[in-house]
N, C-alpha and C positions, 0 to 999 in steps of 0.2 A: 504493500500500500504506500509506504514512504517513497519507494522507488518510482511508483506511478505518479505521485504528487510532484516529485522532483522533476520528472520529465515534463509534466504540464507547466510547471513554473519556468523551466528552461525554455520551452516553446513560446510561452507568453513574453518572456524577456527578449528572446530572439525576434519575435514578431514586433514588439514595441520598438526595439533598436532600429530595425530595418524600416519601420513605418516612419520613425523620426528622420532617418536618413533620406527617405523618399520625399518627405515634406520639405526638408531642408533644401535639397537639390532642385525641387520643383518651384520653390518660392523665393530662393535666395536672391535672384536677380531683379524680379519685379513683384515683390510681395504684395504691395497695395493694389497694383493693377490687376493681378490675378484674383485677389480676394474680391475686388470690385466686380470683376467678370462673373464670379460665382454668385455674388449677391444679386446681380441683375439678371440672372437666368430666370426664364419664365417658369413660374411655380407650377402651372398646370402641366407643362411638358415634363417637368421633373417628377411630378406625381405619376405621370404615365410610365416613366422609367422605373419607379418603385413598384408599380402594378405589373410591369413586365417581369420583374424579378420575382414577385409573389406568384405570378402565373407559372413561372418555371418550377417553383416549389409545388404548386397545385398539381400540375401535370405529372411531376415525378411522384407525387403522393398517390395518384391514380394507379401508376405502375406498381408501386409498393403494395397498395391495397389488393390489387388483383392477384399478385404473387402470393401474398400471405393467405388469401382466401382459399388457396388450394389445401391449406392445412388447418385454417380456422375460418370457416365460411361466414361467421358473423362479424368478422373484423371490419370496423367502420372506416369510412374515408376520413372522419375527424381524427381518429387515432393515428391513421397513416400520416395525416398532415402534421400533427404534433410531433410524431417520431421523425418525420422528414426534416423539420426545423431543428430538432436536436442533432440529427445526423449532420446537418449543415454546420452547426457549431463545432462538432468534433472534427469534421473535415477541415474547417477553417483554422483550427489551432494546432494541427499536426502536419509534419512534412509530408509531401506527396498526397495530401488528403487521406491519410491512412487510418485515421481514428474513427471514421464513421462506421465501418463494417463491424469491428469488435463491439462497439456500443449497440449497434443494431441487433446483433445476436443476443447480447445481454438483455436488451429490452424485450425482445420477442420471447425469450425464455420466461421473463416475468409475466408474459401473456399466456403462459402454460404451454408453449410450444416445446417439443423435444429439441435437444441440442442439434441433432441431425437436421430437423426441419427448419430450425432457425438459421442454421448454416446454409441450407439450401436456398432460403429466401435471400440471404445476403449475397450469395454467389450469383444467383439468377438475376437479382436486381442489378448487380455490378455488370454482368454480361450484357444485359439489355442496354444499360447506360453506355458501355464501351462500344457496342455495335453501332448504336446511334451516333456516337461521337466520331467513330472511324468513318462511317458512311458520309456524315456531313463534312468531315475533313477531306475525303476523297473528292466530293463534289466541289468543295472550296478550291482545292488544288487544280481541278479541271477548269473551273471558271476563271481562275487567275491566269492559267495558260491560254485559255480561249480569248479572254478579253484584255489580257496584258494589263492587269490592274496595278501591279506594283513594279517599280523600277528594279532592275536587277541588283541585288545585294547578296553576294556569295555567302557572307557570314550568316546573315539572317536566314537565307534559304537553307543553309546546312543545319542551323538550329531548329528550324521548323520541321525539316525532314527527320531529325533526331527525335523531336517531340512526337511526330506521327509514328515512327518506329516503336517508341516507348509505349504509346497507347495501344498499338497493334499487338505488341508483345504481352502487355497486361491482359488483353482480351484472350490471347492464345493460352496463356498460363491458366486463366480461370476456366476456359473451356476444357483444358486437360484434366481439371479436377473431377469432371464427370466420367472419366475413363477409369473403370473399376480396377483393371489389371495394373495400370500405372500407379494408382494410389496404393494398392496392396503391396506392390513392389517397393515403393518408397517407404511405407510403414515398416515392412519386413527388414529392409536394410537399416533404417533408423533404429529400430528396436534392437537389432543385432549389435550395432555399434555402441549403443547406450549400455547394453548388457556387458559387452567387452570392457567398457569403461567403468563398470560396476555401479552405474547410476540407477539401472533397473535391476531389481533382485528377482522378481517373479516374472520371468519372460513369458510363460504360457498364459498367465492371468492377464497381463497387459495386452498381449497379442489377441486374445479372445475378445477383450473389451474393445479394442480398436477395430477388429473385424466386424463386430456387431454394429458399431457406429458407422463404418463404411457401407455396410449392407443397407442400413436405414437411409443413409445419405443418398445412395444410388437408386434406391426404390423411389424416394421422393423426387429426385431429379428426372427419372424416367417419366413420372407423371407430369412434371412441369413442361417437358419437351414434347409431350404427346400431342398437344393441341397446337398445330402449326399456325392456324389462323389467329389464335390468341397471342402467340409469340410475335407475329407480324404486327398485330394491333398495338402491343406494348412498345415495340420498336418505333412505330409511328407516333405514339403519344410522347415517348421520350424525345424523339426528334423535334416534335412541336415545342417541347419544353426548352430545348436548346435554342431554337429559333427565337423564342420569346426573350431569352437571356441575351442572345447575341444582337438583338435589335435595340437594347438599352442605349448604346452610344448614339443611335439615330435620334432618340427622343431628347438627348442632351444637346445634340446639334441644333435641333429645332428650338430648344429652350433658349439657345443663344441668338435666335432670330435668323439663323442661316438654314435655308431649305434646299440648297443646291449643291453644296460641296461634295456630298456623297449620297448614294441612295441605299435602299434596303439591301440589295444584293451585295454591294460593295461593303456595307456594314457587317453583314453576316460573314463574308469571306475574311475580312479584317479581324473580326472577333474570334473566328475559328483559329486563325493563325496565332493570335495572342494567346489563346488557350493552349495550343500545342506547344508554344514556346514556354509558357508558365509551367507545363507539366514536367519539365526537366529541371526545375529549380527546387533544390532540397530544403526549402524554407517554408514555414506555414503560409499557405495562400500564394505560394510562388512570389512572395513580396520582393520587389526589386526587379525581378524578371518580367512580370506582367506589365508593370508600369513602363519599363523600357520598351517592351513590345508594343504597347498601346501608342506611345509617343512615336515610335518608328513607323508603324503601319498606318495609323490614322494621320500621322504627320505628312503623309503623301497628299492629303486633301485639305488639311487645316494646319495653320501654324500660329506662332506668336503666343500671346498670353492666353488666348481662348483655348489652345490645345492643352496647356497645363491645367486650366480650369476644368476642361472636359474630362481629363484623365482623373483628376482628384474627385470630381463628382461621380464619375463612373465607378471608381473604386469604392466610394461610400455606398452607392446604390447596390452594386452586385456582390460586394464582399463584406464590408463592415456591417451593413444592414443585416445580412444573414447571420453573421457572427453574434451581433448584439441581441437580436430577437431570439436566436437559438439559445443563447445563454440565459435569457430571461425565462423562456419556457422550461428549460432544463432545471433551473433553480426553483421555479414555482412547483414543478412536479416533485422535486426533492422535499420541499416543505410540506406538501400534501401527504407524502408517504411517511413523513415523520409523525404527523398528527395521529 
């Protein structure tokens, strides 16, 4: 428990330090002008930006609810939405957004799901998420090549390519978890090594326990993959959620009174590239990397003080808003459970 708290504290400190650095470098040259740009943004369009981010949570909640209902038919959309907000919080404060899945499994176990079923939900949810992201990334790359949206920058192009490969690799790794033979082989080798190191004493008991868990895991996954139409529906809903999130910079552009510098397609392509770039940054929220990516990609269409103002507002809407609301929901739930 102490080790877990230390990790959380370290992540918060790391996030705080990099946030301060981003603010410093963004505001150091024209502090008052940038703040003035932010103050003068149209509040209605900023509200639209917040609603787009909330729509992303809502559509992801639908995906989560549908998957959980395979194991708990009465699981409500309200519960899924609350859990999604908490997942957002844990993803926001951990490197590579790695904290959401463990918390999701923990929370679903509290909902009386078996460990194997809760694990299946987390894996399937992540696979749907990654398939949608990879598909949108492929479309974004094709659109960029077809319409020549960005000027050639070999460094950025290579970083985006690495980000795409990382996301595709993540998808591949999680898909492999559904292959029974591979999992049993990994478990067998791991248990054998731990037994040789004298960490495991009762090899047969542990092997039997893990085999039972793997059998339950694969029985549940077979059920999840059975309905191809539902799988396609979930991927579609998840893709819509990404489109909502990726359109947030457009609402901020409109808030500045600029309706022509870039359009919806350009915004989605740019946002996808920013996300791919951020996925390789080993800092909570990809802080530092995503801001750099935003300035570089959207800097092709907007410049000056308004670019920095847009970047700061975009980060507030799509990242800090999710982290803060998720933290509030998580703490309120904790207080209720103590009563």
